[in-house]
Each structure stands twice: as C-alpha cells, then as structure tokens.
N, C-alpha and C positions, 0 to 999 in steps of 0.2 A: 504494499500500498505507500503509495507516494505522500510526502509530507503535504499537498493541499488536499488529497483525500481524507488523510488523517483529520486536517483540519475542518473537511466538510462534515465528517460524521461527527465530530466532536460539536460541530456548530447546529447541527440536526438536533442532537440532545439536548443542548442549551435552550434552542428555539422550543421545542416540547416544553422544557421546564419552565420558562418564560409565561409559555400561554396557560400554564397550569396556575402558576402565581398570580397571573389576571385574572384568573376566573375568580382565585379565592379571593382577590382586592375588590371584588364587588361588594362581597359581605363582612370583610375585617375593617376595622376601623384605621389602624396603620398598618397598611399591606406591606412596606417597602422593609425587606431585610437584607442583612448584609454582612460579612465578617470581617469588612474594612471600615475600622472605626471612621477614618478621614472621610468617608463618604455620607456619614449620617448627617452633618451638617450641610453639606453640598445638597442633599435630598430634600431638606427643610425647606432651601431657598427655592429649588426646583418645583416642589411643590407647592409653593407659596407664590410661584412666578416671578421670583426675582431673579435677577441680571447675575451671571456666574464672572468669576474674576480670572486673571491671569494665573493664579496659585491653583485655581480651581480647576482650570484646564489641564494643566501640568498632571493633578493629581487622578485627573480620568485618564490619560493616557498610561499613568504608572499605577494604578490600581490593579491587583490581583483578582478584584472581583467583576469580570467582564459582565456576568450575571447581571450583576445590580446594576452596573454601569447603562447595560443594555434596556432594562428593566424602567427607567428612569428617561432613557430617551425615547420608548415606546409610549409613556405616559404622556408626554409631551406631544408626539405625534400623533396619538389618538385624540389627545384636546384639540388639535388642529385640525385632524382631517377624519376622524372617526374609525373607519373601517376601510376607506376608501384608498386605493393606489390607482397611479395616473400611468398611462403610455400614451405615445403618439403614433403615427404613420408617418414616417420621413424617409428622406433620401440624403446621404452623402454626397458631396462632391469637392474632388480635391483638384483644382484645375491645373496645379503644375507642383512638381516635388522638387524645381531648381531652388536653390536658396543659398544666399550669400553667407549667413550664419553657418557656424560650425560648431554647434550646440553638442555637448558631450553627451547627453540624455538622448540624443533623437537619432533614429533610425530611417527616418523618412526621409529628411533633406538629401540632394545630390548637388554635388558643383554641375555649373551647366556644360554641357559634353560628355558628362562621365556615363559610363554604360548604368544601365537604368532610369537615367533622367528622361522626363517628358514633361511637355506642355501640351495643353488642348488647344486646338484651334476654337474658335468660339462656337462654329457648329457643332463641333465635336462634343463640346461643354453642354450644347442643349441638346442633343440627342442622348447625352448619357443621363441627362434629368428627366428627359422623355422614356427611357428604358425601365425606371423605376417607378413608373406612374402608375402600374396595373393595378395598385390598390387604392389610387386617389390618396396621393400623399397630400399632406396640408402642410408640410414643411420642408424647405433645402437648406441643409446645412453646408456650409462650404468655407473652407479654410485650404490655406496651401502653403508653398515654400515663397520666402523673400525673393522673389526672380530679381538679378540684375536689370534686365533690360526691358522686360513688358511695362509699359505707356500706363500711367493711372487711367487711362481710357479705356483700356482694354477691361478692366474690372467694373468700370461702369456700362460699357456695352454689355458685358456677360451678364450682371444683375436687370438690366433694361430687357434684354432679350429675353429673359426667363421670365420678366413681369408680362413681357406681350403676348409670351407662348401660354403661360399660365397662371392667368390674373388672378387667381383664387387660393393661390399657395405663398403662405409666408416665408419672405427669404431673411435667414439669420444666416448672415455672413461677415467674414474679415474679423479676429481677433483683434484686441488691444496694441498686439505686437505688430499687424499688419496694418492696421489702422495708421500706427506713428510711422514704419519703414515708409509706406505710400506717401503720407505727407512730406514726408522728407524728400523723396524723389521729385514729388510735383513741385516743391518750393511752395506748399501750402502750409496753413496751421491747421494744429488738430482740428479745430471746430470749421474752417472752409473744408476740409477733407469729407468730415463727417454730414454736413450740409450737401456735399453732391454725392454722396452714397444716398442719404435719405430719398435726396430726388429721383436718384436713376430707379429706386426700389428696394433697396434696405429697409426691413421692418424692423429689426433687432439683431444683437451681436450676441456670437457665442463667450465663452469665459475662459479660452485655452489661452497659452503665455503666461499665464501669472505664476507658475512652477511654485516657487517658496520665495517668499519676498525679503527673505534676511538676505544683507549682500554679501555676507561669507559664505554661505551656500550658493547663492547665485554666479558670483564670480568663477566659481567650480564648473558649476554643470552648463551655465547658460550665457557666458557673459559677453556674446554678441548682441544680446537682445537689450531692448530698454529694461531698465531697472525697476524696482517694485514700485517706486513712488512715480516714475513716469505713467506705469500700467496701471494705478489708479488714479493719476488725473485724466488720463483719456477716459477710462471709465465714469467718470465723474461727467467730463465734458458732454459724452454722450446721454448720460441719464437726462442732463441738462437740456439735450436739444428733442428729449422725448422717447429716447432709444434707450429700451429696457436692455437688459444683457443676463449673461449667467456670469457665474465666479467659479472658476476651478482652483486646487489645490494639488502637485503633483507630490506623492508621498512616497515612502520606501525607498530612498537613496542613499545621501550622505547628512541628510537633516536630523535634528532631534527633536524629543517633545517641546522645548521652547520654541524650536522655530516654528513648529507646527502651531502652536498657540498664539503666537505673534501673528503669523499671518491669517489667521481665522477674525484674530480680534482687530487686525486692519480691517478686512471684510465687513466685520461688523459696524466699525465707526463709519465707513462711507455710507453703508447703508443708513446708519441713522440721519444720514446727511441729506442723501439723495433718495433713498427708496427705489432706485432703480434696478436691483439685484431682484430676478425672478428666482432663481434656482442656484444651489449649492452643488458643485459636482467634485469629489474626491476623486481624482485619478491615481491608481496604483501604476508605480513604476516598474515599466518592462524592460530588464537590462539588455536581454539579447540583439546582439547584431548593434548595439551602443557601444562607445570608448568606454562606458562603464558596466562593460560585461561582466568583469568579474564580482559583481554584488549579486547576491541572490533576490529571487522574487518574494513578494509579499505573502504571507498566509493569510488563511481565510478569517484568523482570529485578529491580523491586524486591519484586514479590511471593513471588518464588521464593526470594530471598535471605531475607525475612521468615521462610519457613519453615524456612530452614536454620538462622539463627539462634536462632531458638527452641529446634529440638532440640537445638543444642550446649549452649546456658545453661542451658535447664530439664531439666538431668539428671533431676532427681526426678518429672519428668512423665511418665506412662505413654504419655501419646499428644498428636501434633500435628495438629491437623485444618487440610487443605487444603478450604476452605468454597467448593465449587464456584459456589456462588452469587453470592459477592462477588467471586471469581478467575476467572471463566469456566470451562467444564468443559476446555477445553485447558490451562489454566495448572496446573487441580487434578491433572490427569494427569501433568502433569512434575513436579509437587511430590511426588509420590510417588516419584522418583529422587531427591528431595533434603530428604529429612528428614520428610516427611509420611507418615503410615500410615492417614488416614481421610480421607474427602471428604464426609461427612456425609448426610445423606438424601434421600429423595424430594421434601419439603417441602409439595407439594400446591399451596399459596398463601404467595407472601411479599411482604408489604408494605412494609417499613420501607426496604430499601434500592432496590427499585425505586420507589419514591417520589422517590428521590435520584438517579433515571437510570439504574439496571442494567438493561440490556439481555439479561441470561439470561434464560431458561424461567423460568416462575413454578414450575416443579415439573418430577420425572425420573420415569419408571417404575422401578420396581425394576430391570428387564433392561436398562434404558440407562446405570443406574450400573453393573452387572457388568461391562458391554461398556467401558465408561471406564476401569475398573479391569484389566481382563484385555487391554487393548490397551496398557497401559502396561507389560505385563510381569510384573503382580501377580497374586498370588491373591484374588478377591472374598470377604471372609467377612460375611454379613450377624449385625449384633450387635444387642443391645438398648440401652437407655442406660447399662447398668454393664458393658458390653463382654462380656456373657457371649452364647454363639453361639446363632443364632435357627436352626431347623430348620422349613420350613416347606412344607405341602402346598395348594395352591390359595389360599384365604382364610383358613387357619388357619398358627397358628403354635405352636412350642415354644421355651421358652426351656431351654438347659443351665443347671441350677443345683447 
C-alpha cells in the first residue's frame, strides 16, 4: 500500500468518525472533544464566531488532533453552506506554455523554441474551447505562460473571440502574474490593462501565481514572478474595477507553518478591504519534472488539514475549494467533511499539474462530479463562476440571477 493510499484509508476512517461525532453533536450541549488542550480555547472562539489569530493558525497546523481541527472546520462550513457542495461545468484553456520565467516550482513552462513548447493560433484556441462545449460549459478558465513575443492584442482578441462565439460563457482569465506581465509589455498601468481586459470580455480572474507570499520562499521557488505585495496590489485593483477573483496558496514545498499562516492572513486582510475574493483554493505542490523534484509529494493528511485551516482562518471567504485535480477525487471527497464546500469542475483538459506528474484524470463528466459529492453525504449543486445555481436540460443551461 502506497503512502497516499494509507493516507486515504486513515482519512476515510476519520471521516466516518467525524460524521458520528456530528450526529451526537445535535443532542450534546458541548460536542467538541480534543486531546490537544491548545485547541480548547480556539474551539471556544470558533463556536462564538470570533476571529482567529496568527498563533491560532500555527497551532491548527501543528496539532496532532486532526479530527478535532476537521470537526471545527466542518462546523463552520455547515453554518455557512449547510449540506450543499458545489461544482461547475468548465473548460480549461492554456493558450501557450512559452514562458520567460524559470520558476523552480513549474513543470509547465517552456523556453521559446524548445522541445514541447507551443502557442495556439487564435482559431486553434477557439476550436479548443468548442471541443469542450459538449456539456454546455458555463466557464472558460484561461491561464498560460508569460510569452516574450505575443502582443497584448493577442490576449484581447482571444477573449473577444470567445465572447463572440460563446456569449453565455463566463470567462475567468489571466492570473495576477499574467496581468502584471502584460501591463509591463504593453507599457500600460495595471488599471489600464485590466480595463482593456474587462472591455474585451474578461468577467473575473483566477487566483493562480500567489504561491507563497513570504519573500524568503518566493526568492527560491519563483523569483522571476511579481512578489507577494504586487500580487495583492493587482488583486486590489481588479476588485476595485468590479472584477472578482479567486485566491490560491501553493503548499507542500519549502514553506513552513508560519509562512502558510502569514499567506492566509494577508489574503484575509485584503478580503476585509475589498470583498473581491470568491474562493480560496489550496494547491498541493507536485514536484515531478520540476527543479524541486527531490521533494516528496504531500500526503492526504496534509491536504485535508490545509482545507480545514483555510476554512477556519479565512472567516471572510465564502468558499473553500477542494480542487480534485490536485488532491485526487478521493481526497476531495473527504475534504467536503473537513471544511471544503466546492470541488471545482469538469475541466476537460488540464496541462499545468499533469506536466508536473499529476495522475488524476484530465477531466470528469458532470455526473461523475455529482457522484463524488453524493457519496460524501453532501447535496450536489451546480453553480456558475459567481456561485449562482445552474439548471440544465441536456446541452443547455439557465443561470439563476
């Protein structure tokens, strides 16, 4: 039995225990139990809906009582969403993997002209979008490399062409890193760049490129990207223009618990200010085929703890996503009992994490996602990017506005 399989077996056992505890909690006055005394005061504040501190976050990461941490996260999750778990029908499009950066964490990017590098012509990108339209997708998720030659107009034309061909599909495109890079190449401000993107048809932004905000870590894993402050400032400007976004954190490489807590609290502070983040998505690092290939992959225990801690610290985020492509469908299922309320979507084709050794399927069909949620004891609800419910018949859909 592999390490990840053992983790899954243990987590299944924990998940069954946590559901039993939750059943008892409906009749017990004080349902929370833990062998870690440090969690007792944290539990009191969580149940009183008080905000947790930096030191609380470190304790949550270091506590040996993962079941108790998960119980608290699940309590918060059910206070916010009841028994509902969300998914969407989406299609990933990566227009190019050519990238001027040489991030040690990345297996996707290629230098211009190197083996395996590619750049889609606009017609090819539009055809790729159409090839994933069989289930009437509600979202195109577009991210790619930092290409040294593609003009800003290429990306504006890409989005405008998608909007013309698929006017009902929400376009979630370009990370904060891509926005800053394109602004620099086009000699525009971040605001001017985002205004042009929005006019072309960008409806919201994904949350990638955040990695870890701590400078010590960022200098090692992605020193060619914008720094944490620039990422946050780009998000701040986007939110001010009415463009909502997601937020991510890459974990399981060289960061420590304090780095993770710092990252989460910086996201929380910006959310207090703008309210523009929709979802927090923890991303497990996949070291295969990267310059950090000597590192080991995360365990299932680490993955669900990250979901739980995110739910407890990010009290102003509506949603915590257990991204099945990164975690595996099985861990994503269990995470729905440890604070997660969303497992992402159909995807159709995912390149970035599969280039780094991910062994999950390239995509799942709608019925497969619903089965994952139902078998976790949750009620599946299809959503659009803005978390409005979707009603569909065959290959058409209606969004509740």
